[in-house]
C-alpha positions as CSV (number, residue, x, y, z in Angstrom):
1,M,-159.9,86.4,-17.5
2,N,-160.1,86.6,-21.3
3,E,-160.3,90.4,-21.2
4,H,-157.2,90.6,-19.2
5,D,-155.4,88.1,-21.7
6,S,-156.6,90.4,-24.6
7,E,-155.1,93.5,-22.9
8,R,-151.7,91.7,-22.6
9,M,-151.9,90.7,-26.2
10,K,-152.5,94.2,-27.4
11,G,-149.7,95.5,-25.2
12,M,-147.2,92.9,-26.6
13,L,-148.3,93.8,-30.1
14,E,-147.8,97.5,-29.6
15,S,-144.4,96.8,-28.1
16,L,-143.6,95.1,-31.4
17,G,-144.7,98.0,-33.6
18,Y,-148.3,96.9,-34.4
19,E,-151.2,99.3,-34.2
20,E,-154.8,98.5,-34.3
21,A,-156.5,98.5,-37.6
22,A,-159.9,100.1,-38.1
23,A,-161.2,97.1,-40.0
24,R,-160.0,93.5,-40.7
25,D,-159.5,94.0,-44.5
26,G,-156.8,96.6,-43.6
27,A,-155.0,94.4,-41.1
28,D,-151.6,92.7,-41.5
29,L,-152.6,90.4,-38.6
30,I,-156.1,89.1,-37.7
31,L,-156.0,87.7,-34.1
32,F,-158.8,85.9,-32.3
33,N,-158.8,85.5,-28.5
34,T,-161.1,82.7,-27.9
35,C,-163.4,81.4,-25.0
36,S,-164.6,77.9,-24.9
37,I,-166.9,77.9,-21.8
38,R,-170.2,78.1,-23.9
39,E,-171.0,76.7,-27.4
40,S,-172.1,80.0,-28.6
41,A,-168.6,81.3,-28.5
42,D,-167.3,78.5,-30.7
43,N,-170.1,79.3,-33.2
44,R,-169.3,82.9,-33.4
45,L,-165.7,82.0,-33.9
46,V,-166.3,79.7,-36.8
47,G,-168.4,82.5,-38.5
48,N,-165.5,84.9,-38.0
49,L,-162.8,82.6,-39.2
50,G,-164.7,82.2,-42.5
51,E,-164.2,86.0,-43.1
52,A,-160.5,85.6,-42.1
53,K,-160.2,82.8,-44.7
54,R,-161.6,85.1,-47.4
55,L,-159.1,87.9,-46.4
56,K,-156.2,85.5,-46.1
57,G,-157.1,84.6,-49.7
58,E,-156.9,88.1,-51.0
59,D,-153.6,88.6,-49.3
60,P,-151.5,85.4,-48.5
61,N,-149.0,87.5,-46.4
62,R,-151.6,88.4,-44.0
63,V,-151.2,86.3,-40.7
64,V,-154.2,84.8,-39.0
65,G,-153.7,83.7,-35.3
66,V,-156.1,82.0,-32.9
67,G,-155.4,82.1,-29.1
68,G,-157.2,81.4,-26.0
69,C,-159.2,78.3,-24.6
70,W,-160.9,77.3,-27.7
71,S,-157.4,77.0,-29.5
72,Q,-156.0,75.1,-26.5
73,S,-159.1,72.6,-26.5
74,L,-158.4,71.7,-30.0
75,K,-154.6,72.0,-30.2
76,D,-153.4,70.8,-33.6
77,Q,-156.9,70.2,-34.8
78,V,-157.1,74.0,-35.4
79,F,-154.8,73.5,-38.4
80,E,-156.5,70.5,-39.6
81,Q,-160.0,72.2,-39.6
82,F,-158.7,75.7,-40.5
83,P,-155.4,75.2,-42.6
84,F,-155.2,79.0,-43.5
85,V,-154.4,79.6,-39.8
86,D,-150.7,80.6,-39.3
87,V,-150.5,80.5,-35.4
88,A,-152.4,79.0,-32.6
89,F,-151.7,79.1,-28.9
90,G,-153.2,78.5,-25.5
91,P,-153.8,81.0,-22.7
92,G,-150.5,80.1,-21.2
93,Q,-148.6,80.7,-24.3
94,I,-149.4,84.3,-25.2
95,D,-145.8,85.2,-25.2
96,K,-145.1,82.8,-28.0
97,L,-147.3,84.9,-30.5
98,G,-144.5,87.4,-30.3
99,E,-141.8,85.0,-31.0
100,F,-143.7,83.7,-34.1
101,L,-144.3,87.1,-35.5
102,T,-140.6,88.2,-35.1
103,S,-139.2,85.0,-36.5
104,D,-138.4,84.0,-40.1
105,D,-140.4,80.6,-39.8
106,L,-143.0,80.4,-42.6
107,E,-144.5,77.2,-41.3
108,A,-147.7,77.3,-39.1
109,Q,-147.0,76.9,-35.4
110,G,-149.0,75.8,-32.5
111,Y,-148.1,76.4,-28.9
112,F,-150.2,74.7,-26.2
113,E,-148.0,74.1,-23.1
114,F,-148.3,76.6,-20.1
115,E,-145.0,78.2,-19.4
116,G,-145.7,81.6,-17.8
117,F,-148.2,84.2,-16.7
118,P,-149.6,86.8,-19.2
119,A,-149.1,89.2,-16.4
120,D,-145.4,89.3,-17.3
121,L,-146.4,90.9,-20.5
122,P,-147.0,94.7,-21.1
123,P,-150.6,95.6,-20.8
124,K,-152.8,97.9,-22.9
125,R,-155.6,98.7,-20.5
126,Q,-159.0,99.7,-21.8
127,R,-159.9,101.8,-18.7
128,P,-157.2,104.0,-17.2
129,F,-158.6,104.0,-13.6
130,Q,-159.3,100.2,-13.3
131,A,-156.9,97.2,-14.0
132,W,-157.2,93.4,-14.0
133,V,-154.4,91.7,-11.9
134,Q,-153.8,88.1,-12.3
135,I,-152.9,86.3,-9.2
136,S,-153.3,82.6,-10.4
137,V,-154.0,80.4,-13.4
138,G,-155.7,77.1,-13.9
139,C,-158.1,75.2,-11.5
140,N,-157.6,72.0,-9.5
141,C,-161.3,71.5,-9.2
142,V,-163.1,68.8,-11.3
143,C,-166.6,70.4,-11.9
144,S,-168.2,67.9,-14.4
145,Y,-169.4,70.7,-16.8
146,C,-166.2,72.8,-16.8
147,I,-163.7,72.9,-19.6
148,V,-161.3,75.2,-17.9
149,P,-159.0,72.6,-16.2
150,S,-158.3,71.1,-19.7
151,T,-157.7,74.5,-21.3
152,R,-155.8,76.4,-18.6
153,G,-154.2,73.5,-16.7
154,R,-153.7,72.8,-13.0
155,E,-153.8,75.8,-10.6
156,Q,-150.5,77.8,-10.3
157,S,-150.2,80.8,-8.0
158,R,-148.2,83.8,-8.7
159,P,-145.6,84.8,-6.1
160,P,-147.2,87.5,-3.8
161,A,-144.2,89.8,-4.2
162,A,-144.8,90.0,-8.0
163,I,-148.5,90.7,-7.5
164,V,-147.9,93.5,-5.1
165,D,-145.1,95.0,-7.3
166,E,-147.7,95.0,-10.2
167,V,-150.4,96.6,-8.0
168,R,-147.8,99.3,-6.8
169,A,-146.8,100.0,-10.5
170,L,-150.5,100.3,-11.4
171,A,-151.2,102.7,-8.5
172,A,-148.3,104.9,-9.7
173,D,-149.9,105.0,-13.1
174,G,-153.2,106.3,-11.8
175,V,-155.1,103.1,-11.3
176,V,-157.5,103.3,-8.2
177,E,-159.3,100.0,-8.6
178,V,-157.9,96.6,-9.1
179,T,-159.7,93.2,-9.8
180,L,-157.6,90.1,-8.6
181,L,-158.2,87.3,-11.2
182,G,-158.1,83.5,-10.8
183,Q,-160.3,80.6,-11.8
184,N,-160.5,80.0,-8.0
185,V,-159.1,83.0,-6.3
186,N,-159.7,82.0,-2.6
187,S,-157.5,78.8,-2.9
188,Y,-154.6,81.0,-3.9
189,G,-151.1,80.2,-2.5
190,R,-151.5,76.5,-1.5
191,D,-149.0,75.5,-4.3
192,L,-146.3,78.2,-3.6
193,P,-142.9,77.2,-2.0
194,R,-143.1,77.2,1.7
195,E,-141.0,80.4,2.2
196,E,-143.5,82.4,-0.1
197,R,-146.9,80.7,0.9
198,I,-149.6,83.0,2.1
199,G,-153.4,82.5,2.1
200,F,-155.8,84.6,-0.1
201,A,-156.8,86.8,3.0
202,D,-153.2,87.7,3.6
203,L,-152.9,88.6,-0.1
204,L,-155.9,90.9,0.2
205,A,-154.3,92.6,3.1
206,L,-151.2,93.2,1.2
207,V,-153.0,94.7,-1.8
208,D,-155.1,96.8,0.5
209,G,-151.9,98.3,1.9
210,V,-150.7,99.6,-1.4
211,E,-151.0,103.5,-1.5
212,G,-153.4,104.9,-3.9
213,I,-155.5,101.7,-4.4
214,R,-159.0,102.7,-3.1
215,R,-161.0,99.6,-4.3
216,V,-160.2,96.1,-4.5
217,R,-162.3,93.3,-6.0
218,Y,-161.8,89.7,-7.0
219,T,-163.4,87.1,-9.2
220,S,-164.2,84.1,-8.9
221,P,-164.1,82.4,-5.5
222,H,-165.4,78.9,-5.0
223,P,-167.9,78.4,-2.1
224,K,-165.8,75.4,-0.7
225,D,-162.8,77.8,-0.1
226,M,-164.7,80.7,1.4
227,R,-163.2,80.6,4.6
228,A,-163.7,82.8,7.8
229,E,-160.5,84.9,7.3
230,V,-161.6,85.9,3.8
231,I,-165.1,86.8,5.0
232,A,-163.5,88.7,7.9
233,A,-161.4,90.8,5.5
234,H,-164.4,92.2,4.0
235,A,-165.3,93.7,7.2
236,E,-161.8,94.8,8.2
237,L,-160.0,96.0,5.0
238,P,-160.9,99.6,4.0
239,S,-160.5,99.2,0.3
240,L,-162.1,95.7,-0.2
241,C,-165.6,96.1,-1.7
242,E,-168.5,94.8,0.3
243,H,-169.3,92.5,-2.6
244,I,-169.0,88.7,-2.9
245,H,-169.7,86.7,-6.1
246,L,-170.5,83.3,-4.6
247,P,-171.4,80.9,-7.5
248,L,-174.3,78.6,-6.6
249,Q,-174.8,76.8,-9.9
250,S,-177.8,74.8,-8.5
251,G,-179.8,74.9,-5.3
252,S,-180.4,71.0,-5.5
253,S,-177.8,68.9,-3.5
254,R,-178.5,66.1,-6.0
255,I,-177.5,68.2,-9.1
256,L,-174.5,69.7,-7.2
257,K,-173.3,66.3,-6.6
258,A,-173.7,65.4,-10.3
259,M,-171.8,68.8,-11.1
260,R,-168.9,67.7,-8.6
261,R,-169.1,71.0,-6.9
262,T,-168.0,69.4,-3.5
263,Y,-170.6,71.2,-1.5
264,D,-174.3,70.7,-0.9
265,R,-177.2,73.2,-0.5
266,D,-176.8,73.3,3.4
267,R,-173.0,74.0,3.3
268,Y,-173.5,76.7,0.8
269,L,-176.2,78.4,3.0
270,A,-173.9,78.1,5.9
271,R,-171.4,80.2,3.9
272,V,-174.0,82.7,3.1
273,E,-175.0,83.0,6.8
274,A,-171.3,83.5,7.9
275,I,-171.0,86.3,5.3
276,R,-174.2,88.0,6.4
277,D,-173.2,87.8,10.2
278,A,-169.8,89.4,9.5
279,V,-170.8,91.9,6.9
280,P,-174.4,92.5,6.9
281,D,-174.4,95.1,4.2
282,C,-172.4,92.7,1.8
283,A,-173.8,92.5,-1.8
284,L,-174.0,88.9,-3.0
285,T,-174.2,87.8,-6.6
286,T,-174.2,84.3,-8.1
287,D,-174.0,82.1,-11.1
288,I,-176.9,79.7,-12.0
289,I,-176.8,77.0,-14.5
290,V,-180.2,75.7,-15.8
291,G,-180.9,72.6,-17.8
292,F,-178.1,70.5,-16.3
293,P,-178.5,66.9,-17.6
294,G,-181.2,65.2,-15.3
295,E,-182.5,68.3,-13.7
296,T,-186.2,67.9,-12.8
297,E,-188.8,70.5,-12.0
298,E,-188.2,69.7,-8.3
299,D,-184.4,70.3,-8.6
300,F,-185.2,73.7,-10.3
301,R,-187.6,74.7,-7.5
302,A,-184.8,74.0,-5.1
303,T,-182.6,76.4,-6.9
304,L,-185.4,79.1,-6.8
305,E,-185.8,78.3,-3.0
306,V,-182.1,79.2,-2.4
307,V,-182.5,82.3,-4.5
308,E,-185.5,83.4,-2.4
309,E,-183.6,82.6,0.9
310,V,-180.3,84.3,0.0
311,G,-181.8,87.3,-1.6
312,Y,-179.1,87.8,-4.2
313,D,-178.3,91.3,-5.7
314,S,-177.8,89.9,-9.1
315,A,-177.7,86.4,-10.7
316,F,-175.8,85.6,-14.0
317,T,-178.0,82.8,-15.3
318,F,-176.8,80.3,-18.1
319,V,-178.4,77.5,-20.0
320,F,-176.2,74.2,-19.7
321,S,-173.8,74.0,-22.6
322,P,-172.0,70.6,-23.0
323,R,-168.3,71.1,-23.6
324,R,-166.2,68.6,-25.5
325,G,-164.2,66.3,-23.1
326,T,-166.1,67.1,-19.9
327,E,-168.0,64.5,-17.8
328,A,-171.4,66.2,-18.0
329,A,-171.3,66.2,-21.9
330,R,-171.7,62.4,-21.7
331,L,-174.4,62.3,-19.2
332,P,-177.9,61.4,-20.2
333,D,-180.3,64.1,-20.4
334,D,-183.1,62.4,-18.5
335,P,-184.7,63.0,-15.0
336,A,-183.3,60.9,-12.1
337,P,-184.9,57.4,-11.6
338,G,-188.3,57.8,-10.1
339,E,-188.6,61.4,-11.0
340,A,-190.8,62.8,-13.8
341,R,-189.8,65.6,-16.0
342,A,-192.3,68.3,-15.7
343,D,-194.6,69.3,-18.6
344,G,-192.8,72.1,-20.6
345,A,-189.4,71.1,-19.4
346,A,-187.7,71.9,-22.7
347,D,-189.0,75.4,-22.4
348,R,-188.1,75.7,-18.8
349,R,-184.5,74.7,-19.6
350,R,-184.1,77.2,-22.4
351,A,-186.1,80.3,-21.5
352,A,-188.5,80.3,-18.7
353,P,-186.0,79.6,-15.9
354,R,-183.8,82.5,-16.6
355,A,-186.7,84.9,-16.3
356,R,-188.0,83.1,-13.3
357,A,-184.7,83.1,-11.6
358,L,-184.2,86.9,-12.3
359,R,-187.6,87.8,-11.0
360,A,-186.8,85.9,-7.9
361,V,-183.6,87.8,-7.4
362,R,-185.4,91.1,-8.0
363,R,-188.0,90.5,-5.5
364,H,-185.2,90.9,-2.8
365,D,-184.1,94.3,-4.1
366,P,-186.8,96.8,-3.0
367,G,-184.7,99.7,-3.9
368,G,-184.4,98.5,-7.5
369,A,-180.8,97.3,-7.2
370,G,-181.1,94.0,-8.9
371,R,-179.0,94.3,-11.9
372,G,-180.1,91.4,-14.1
373,A,-177.9,89.1,-15.9
374,E,-175.3,91.0,-17.7
375,P,-173.1,89.4,-20.3
376,H,-170.6,87.4,-18.1
377,R,-169.0,84.1,-18.1
378,P,-168.3,82.1,-15.0
379,G,-165.0,83.0,-13.9
380,E,-164.9,86.4,-15.4
381,A,-165.6,89.7,-13.8
382,P,-168.5,91.7,-14.7
383,R,-167.7,94.9,-16.5
384,P,-167.3,97.8,-14.2
385,H,-170.0,100.6,-14.5
386,P,-169.0,103.8,-16.4
387,A,-168.8,105.5,-13.1
388,Q,-165.9,103.2,-12.3
389,Q,-164.4,103.8,-15.7
390,D,-163.9,107.5,-15.5
391,G,-162.4,107.5,-11.9
392,Q,-165.3,108.9,-10.1
393,L,-165.2,106.6,-7.2
394,H,-166.9,107.5,-4.0
395,G,-167.0,105.5,-0.7
396,P,-164.3,102.9,-0.7
397,R,-166.4,100.0,0.2
398,A,-169.0,100.4,-2.6
399,A,-171.3,97.4,-2.8
400,G,-174.4,96.5,-4.7
401,R,-176.6,98.0,-2.1
402,P,-177.0,101.7,-1.1
403,R,-175.3,102.6,2.3
404,A,-176.5,104.9,4.9
405,G,-175.3,108.4,4.3
406,G,-174.2,107.7,0.7
407,H,-172.8,110.3,-1.5
408,H,-174.8,112.4,-4.1
409,G,-174.3,112.2,-7.8
410,R,-173.4,108.9,-9.6
411,D,-171.9,107.0,-6.8
412,V,-170.7,103.6,-7.2
413,D,-172.5,102.7,-4.1
414,D,-175.4,103.1,-6.4
415,P,-174.0,101.5,-9.4
416,R,-177.1,101.8,-11.8
417,G,-177.9,105.3,-10.8
418,R,-181.3,104.4,-9.0
419,G,-182.6,107.4,-7.2
420,V,-180.1,109.7,-8.8
421,P,-181.7,113.2,-9.7
422,G,-182.2,113.4,-13.3
423,R,-182.5,109.7,-14.1
424,T,-185.7,108.8,-16.0
425,R,-187.4,105.5,-16.2
426,R,-188.3,105.6,-19.8
427,L,-188.1,103.2,-22.7
428,I,-187.0,104.0,-26.3
429,A,-187.9,101.8,-29.4
430,I,-186.0,102.0,-32.6
431,F,-187.5,99.9,-35.4
432,G,-187.6,99.6,-39.2
433,P,-186.9,97.5,-42.2
434,T,-184.1,95.1,-42.5
435,G,-180.8,96.8,-43.4
436,V,-181.8,100.5,-42.5
437,G,-179.2,100.5,-39.8
438,K,-181.1,100.4,-36.6
439,T,-178.2,98.9,-34.7
440,E,-175.7,101.6,-35.6
441,I,-178.2,104.2,-34.7
442,A,-178.7,102.6,-31.2
443,V,-175.0,102.6,-30.7
444,E,-174.7,106.3,-31.6
445,L,-177.9,107.1,-29.4
446,A,-176.3,105.4,-26.4
447,G,-173.3,107.7,-26.7
448,R,-175.6,110.7,-26.6
449,L,-177.5,109.3,-23.7
450,R,-174.3,108.5,-21.7
451,E,-173.4,112.1,-22.1
452,R,-176.5,113.1,-20.4
453,G,-175.9,110.7,-17.5
454,E,-178.1,107.9,-18.5
455,D,-177.1,104.2,-18.6
456,P,-178.5,102.8,-21.9
457,V,-179.0,99.0,-22.6
458,A,-180.1,97.6,-25.9
459,V,-182.9,95.0,-25.9
460,S,-183.1,93.0,-29.1
461,A,-186.5,92.2,-30.5
462,D,-185.5,90.0,-33.2
463,A,-186.7,86.5,-33.8
464,I,-183.4,85.2,-35.2
465,A,-180.9,87.1,-32.9
466,V,-182.1,85.1,-30.0
467,Y,-180.4,82.0,-31.4
468,E,-176.9,81.0,-30.6
469,G,-174.6,80.6,-33.6
470,L,-176.7,82.7,-36.1
471,D,-174.6,85.8,-35.8
472,L,-174.2,86.7,-39.5
473,L,-177.7,85.8,-40.6
474,A,-179.1,88.0,-37.8
475,A,-176.5,90.7,-38.3
476,K,-175.9,90.6,-34.6
477,P,-174.0,93.7,-33.2
478,A,-170.3,93.6,-32.8
479,A,-169.0,92.7,-29.3
480,G,-168.3,95.8,-27.1
481,T,-170.3,98.3,-29.1
482,L,-173.2,98.5,-26.8
483,E,-174.5,96.1,-24.1
484,H,-177.2,93.9,-25.7
485,R,-179.9,91.7,-23.9
486,L,-181.6,88.8,-25.4
487,V,-179.1,88.0,-28.1
488,S,-177.7,84.4,-28.4
489,C,-179.8,83.2,-25.6
490,V,-181.5,80.1,-27.2
491,P,-179.6,77.1,-28.6
492,V,-180.2,76.8,-32.3
493,D,-181.7,73.3,-32.1
494,R,-184.6,74.5,-29.9
495,E,-188.1,75.8,-31.1
496,F,-188.7,79.2,-29.6
497,S,-192.0,81.3,-29.7
498,A,-193.1,84.8,-29.4
499,G,-194.9,84.0,-26.3
500,Q,-191.6,82.7,-24.6
501,F,-189.8,85.7,-26.1
502,A,-192.5,88.0,-24.6
503,A,-191.9,86.7,-21.0
504,L,-188.1,87.1,-21.3
505,A,-188.5,90.7,-22.8
506,H,-190.9,91.9,-20.2
507,A,-188.7,90.7,-17.4
508,E,-185.6,92.4,-18.9
509,I,-187.4,95.6,-19.7
510,D,-189.1,95.9,-16.3
511,A,-185.9,95.2,-14.5
512,L,-183.8,97.7,-16.4
513,L,-186.4,100.4,-15.8
514,E,-186.5,99.6,-12.1
515,E,-182.8,99.9,-12.1
516,G,-183.0,103.4,-13.6
517,R,-181.4,102.2,-16.8
518,T,-182.7,103.1,-20.2
519,P,-183.7,100.2,-22.4
520,I,-183.4,100.8,-26.2
521,V,-185.5,98.2,-27.9
522,V,-184.2,97.4,-31.3
523,G,-186.3,95.5,-33.8
524,G,-188.0,95.1,-37.2
525,T,-191.6,95.5,-37.7
526,G,-192.7,92.1,-36.7
527,L,-194.3,90.0,-33.9
528,Y,-191.3,90.0,-31.7
529,L,-191.2,93.8,-31.5
530,R,-195.0,93.9,-30.6
531,A,-194.3,91.1,-28.0
532,A,-191.7,93.2,-26.4
533,L,-193.6,96.4,-26.1
534,T,-197.2,95.5,-25.7
535,E,-199.4,93.1,-23.7
536,L,-200.0,91.4,-27.0
537,D,-202.6,88.6,-26.7
538,L,-200.5,85.9,-28.2
539,R,-202.6,83.0,-29.4
540,P,-201.8,79.4,-28.4
541,P,-199.7,77.4,-30.7
542,V,-201.6,75.2,-33.1
543,E,-200.9,71.6,-33.9
544,R,-198.0,71.6,-36.4
545,G,-199.7,68.9,-38.6
546,L,-202.4,71.5,-39.3
547,R,-200.1,74.1,-40.4
548,T,-198.1,71.8,-42.8
549,E,-201.3,70.7,-44.3
550,L,-202.3,74.3,-45.0
551,E,-198.9,75.3,-46.4
552,R,-199.1,72.2,-48.7
553,E,-202.5,73.2,-50.0
554,L,-201.4,76.8,-50.4
555,A,-198.7,75.6,-52.7
556,Q,-201.2,73.9,-54.8
557,V,-204.1,76.4,-55.1
558,G,-202.2,79.6,-54.6
559,P,-202.9,82.4,-52.1
560,S,-205.9,84.0,-53.7
561,V,-208.0,80.8,-53.1
562,M,-206.8,80.3,-49.6
563,H,-207.4,84.0,-48.7
564,G,-211.1,83.6,-49.9
565,R,-211.6,80.9,-47.2
566,L,-211.1,83.4,-44.4
567,S,-213.9,85.0,-42.6
568,P,-214.7,88.5,-44.0
569,A,-213.6,90.3,-40.8
570,T,-210.2,88.4,-40.9
571,A,-209.6,88.7,-44.7
572,A,-209.9,92.6,-44.4
573,T,-206.8,92.5,-42.2
574,V,-204.7,90.1,-44.2
575,H,-203.1,90.9,-47.5
576,P,-204.3,88.5,-50.2
577,N,-200.5,87.8,-51.1
578,D,-199.3,87.4,-47.7
579,R,-198.9,83.7,-47.5
580,K,-197.5,83.4,-44.1
581,R,-200.3,85.4,-42.4
582,I,-203.0,83.7,-44.4
583,V,-201.9,80.3,-43.2
584,R,-201.6,81.6,-39.7
585,A,-205.0,83.2,-39.8
586,L,-206.6,80.0,-41.3
587,E,-205.1,77.7,-38.7
588,L,-206.4,79.9,-35.8
589,E,-209.9,80.1,-37.4
590,L,-210.0,76.3,-37.8
591,A,-208.7,75.8,-34.2
592,G,-211.5,78.1,-33.0
593,A,-209.2,80.9,-32.0
594,E,-209.7,84.6,-33.2
595,P,-207.0,85.8,-35.2
596,H,-205.2,89.2,-34.6
597,T,-206.5,92.2,-36.5
598,G,-205.5,95.7,-36.9
599,S,-201.6,95.9,-36.4
600,E,-201.8,99.6,-37.3
601,Q,-203.4,100.1,-33.7
602,L,-200.2,98.8,-32.2
603,W,-199.0,102.0,-30.5
604,S,-202.0,103.2,-28.5
605,E,-203.4,101.8,-25.3
606,E,-201.6,98.4,-25.8
607,L,-198.2,99.7,-24.7
608,R,-197.0,98.1,-21.5
609,R,-194.7,100.9,-20.5
610,P,-194.6,104.6,-21.6
611,A,-192.2,104.7,-24.6
612,A,-190.7,107.0,-27.2
613,L,-191.1,105.3,-30.5
614,F,-189.0,105.9,-33.6
615,G,-189.6,104.3,-36.9
616,I,-186.5,104.5,-39.4
617,T,-187.2,104.3,-43.1
618,M,-185.1,104.9,-46.2
619,D,-185.3,105.4,-49.9
620,R,-186.2,101.9,-51.4
621,D,-183.4,102.2,-53.9
622,E,-180.8,103.0,-51.4
623,L,-182.1,100.3,-49.1
624,S,-181.9,97.9,-52.0
625,R,-178.2,98.6,-52.4
626,R,-177.6,98.2,-48.6
627,L,-179.3,94.9,-48.6
628,A,-177.3,93.6,-51.5
629,A,-174.0,94.8,-49.9
630,R,-175.2,93.1,-46.5
631,V,-175.9,89.8,-48.3
632,D,-172.4,89.9,-49.9
633,E,-170.7,90.7,-46.6
634,M,-172.7,88.0,-44.9
635,L,-171.6,85.3,-47.4
636,G,-168.2,86.5,-47.5
637,G,-167.9,86.5,-43.8
638,G,-168.7,82.9,-43.2
639,A,-172.5,82.4,-43.3
640,V,-172.2,79.2,-45.2
641,A,-170.1,77.7,-42.4
642,E,-172.7,79.1,-39.8
643,V,-175.5,77.4,-41.5
644,E,-173.5,74.3,-42.0
645,A,-172.7,74.3,-38.2
646,A,-176.4,74.9,-37.4
647,L,-177.6,72.1,-39.5
648,E,-175.2,69.8,-37.8
649,R,-176.5,70.8,-34.5
650,G,-180.1,70.1,-35.7
651,A,-181.3,73.6,-36.3
652,S,-184.9,73.9,-35.3
653,R,-187.8,75.0,-37.7
654,T,-188.0,78.5,-36.2
655,A,-184.3,79.0,-36.4
656,R,-184.3,77.9,-40.2
657,K,-186.7,80.8,-40.9
658,A,-183.8,83.1,-40.8
659,L,-183.5,85.1,-44.1
660,G,-180.8,83.3,-46.1
661,F,-180.9,80.0,-44.2
662,R,-182.9,78.0,-46.4
663,E,-181.2,79.4,-49.6
664,I,-177.8,78.5,-48.1
665,E,-179.2,75.1,-47.1
666,A,-180.0,74.5,-50.7
667,Y,-176.5,75.5,-51.8
668,L,-175.0,73.0,-49.3
669,A,-177.4,70.2,-50.6
670,G,-176.1,70.9,-54.2
671,E,-179.5,72.3,-55.2
672,A,-178.2,75.7,-56.2
673,S,-174.9,77.4,-57.0
674,L,-173.7,79.9,-54.4
675,E,-174.4,82.8,-56.8
676,E,-178.1,81.4,-57.2
677,A,-178.3,81.4,-53.4
678,R,-177.0,84.8,-53.2
679,D,-179.6,86.2,-55.7
680,R,-182.6,84.3,-53.9
681,I,-181.4,85.8,-50.6
682,V,-181.2,89.3,-52.0
683,R,-184.8,88.7,-53.6
684,G,-186.1,87.4,-50.3
685,H,-184.7,90.4,-48.3
686,R,-186.3,92.8,-50.8
687,A,-189.6,91.2,-50.7
688,Y,-189.6,91.2,-46.9
689,V,-188.4,94.9,-46.8
690,R,-191.3,95.8,-49.1
691,R,-193.9,94.4,-46.6
692,Q,-192.0,96.2,-43.7
693,L,-192.1,99.5,-45.6
694,T,-195.9,99.1,-46.2
695,W,-196.3,98.5,-42.4
696,M,-194.4,101.6,-41.7
697,R,-196.7,103.7,-43.9
698,K,-199.8,102.5,-41.9
699,V,-198.6,102.6,-38.3
700,G,-199.8,105.5,-36.2
701,G,-198.4,107.2,-33.0
702,V,-194.7,106.9,-34.2
703,E,-192.2,109.4,-35.2
704,V,-190.9,108.2,-38.5
705,I,-187.4,109.3,-39.6
706,D,-186.3,109.0,-43.2
707,R,-182.5,108.5,-42.9
708,T,-181.9,108.5,-46.8
709,G,-178.5,110.1,-46.9
710,L,-178.1,110.7,-43.3
711,P,-175.5,109.1,-41.1
712,A,-176.4,107.2,-38.1
713,R,-175.1,109.9,-35.7
714,D,-177.6,112.6,-37.2
715,V,-180.4,110.2,-36.8
716,A,-179.4,109.6,-33.1
717,E,-179.1,113.3,-32.4
718,R,-182.6,113.8,-33.6
719,I,-183.9,110.9,-31.4
720,A,-181.9,112.3,-28.5
721,R,-183.4,115.6,-28.8
């Protein structure tokens, strides 16, 4: 839905004479279209608004606008918290942006009442052969965790004649696939005047009858409204894809009741049975929320049991994110009376359940069709595969499973290319020091691989990028540049270990390879990279008090004394000035565990999967300049606000290890000026990079590329060859 809104905003702005700027600092208008379904989206916005504030200060005539659900949820508080914002509007007031931009009013304006459909505005489609078509807006459901009713209002259906007219116009413009959009599409039409009222199944039939439309999809339905006539339409209508996204959310009837989903486990499974009976080949996908307040291990097992029984083709899994104003945000996070939270419940809620649920999904896909959890919000359609973007559409009922007698080549019956001749099951790793430009190289490489028919996905191997809200400190990739996994998947207030990361990374990489996709692992030179690529024997965590005691002693006596306490074998593998590794090695020895040795042997028999390994290095002086520029960009882009927000949410000890976090924290506490904090961050980055470069010189079995003076595209071309 948000992507559809963004297309309408772009179309309206172009009709007013605006052109998209290459960068924000060259823009006359900076516009944010926001989502409020998850906390991580809020956090990213706050960081981006920090940069907008700086740019507004440089040019007071520059207009800053905030639209979408986040703006709607705050209303006039937007201007109280961010007084530099000129215009704010909700998803039902997109047209008011145009009115503001063409008026002479110099006062900030907020528009938060629903008055019309964005579909009435001119679109700017991202894909020429595919289009979103809005059929309704708002929602009448009262799910306890969902903020949508308060941001998009009560459900309002669009007249069927207007929908069909839009689809006909799209078909005349070359569109062959449409996705019907609504918060609850299969309750469509109930609020229409009697003379216009039709059901969702009838609407599907009307759209199916439009000449030139070969594929029809919709999102998202509600299980309670999945009626027999809609299921029958999937068997009868030639253009309606044999795929139904049927959100489960939880397999526990007790949790479903707390969620106010209005169905229980048995009723949901009855819907699945009806679908399987009518359309045996239908692909089923779902949404699952883990860590809902009060969820027990037994509740979570009930969810896995449903996953096993249904055999989903894909599952989009989400960690529960409390949203302001919702009932669930006020629920106590404790097990039900008489129930006991299982050991390790915090881990289960944040990391393990996603991997466990995905593994359960993939066990039911012997052909390798399980597509994993792509970036997707409940109520929004997954992005079409590139094969759908270029108009190469074969088989009008393409689903998530291969059909008998399928076509050759990249067929949308086979959306990830499994079994397609020429597809390889390989893994590429790009790693190197901070600031060397690994992500931009990965983006360029992905373009080269797509030209060869591969389907690349980046898998981040970064200890800080996993945290929600630390976008600037982790230098996370810009949205839309390349699909990334294992980014912003852990709340900032949670401790997270390399062992937990390894479980997630292995599940993601294995699934991508099974699907015939090409994982590009992007990381530094640290433990998370090793955890992603090898069967690293991760040591068990040691009692935190021991580490604190050793760190305090290290500060008193210095690293050389502490290094001398290591056993000769361990001391030979740890640099006498590497304070972090000295403490870790000592705590492991004192706990009776054997420390790791010989990191230079990383890329031999330890690799889990065959991989092409590329280390990126750079002249130290050039890298030093890039690091300083990166720190300045980070601070100017809102890193201070990012750290402040993370501290307010109780940032965990591991999250606070992000380079720059503690220095900014000292600035916020009045212990250092911003300039002093900046200099400390730069020095910290340079010291860390020196260790990384030393590691790069020692590691074997890797093709090292010196990109000094080389643009990312040249490095990517070399890797692609």
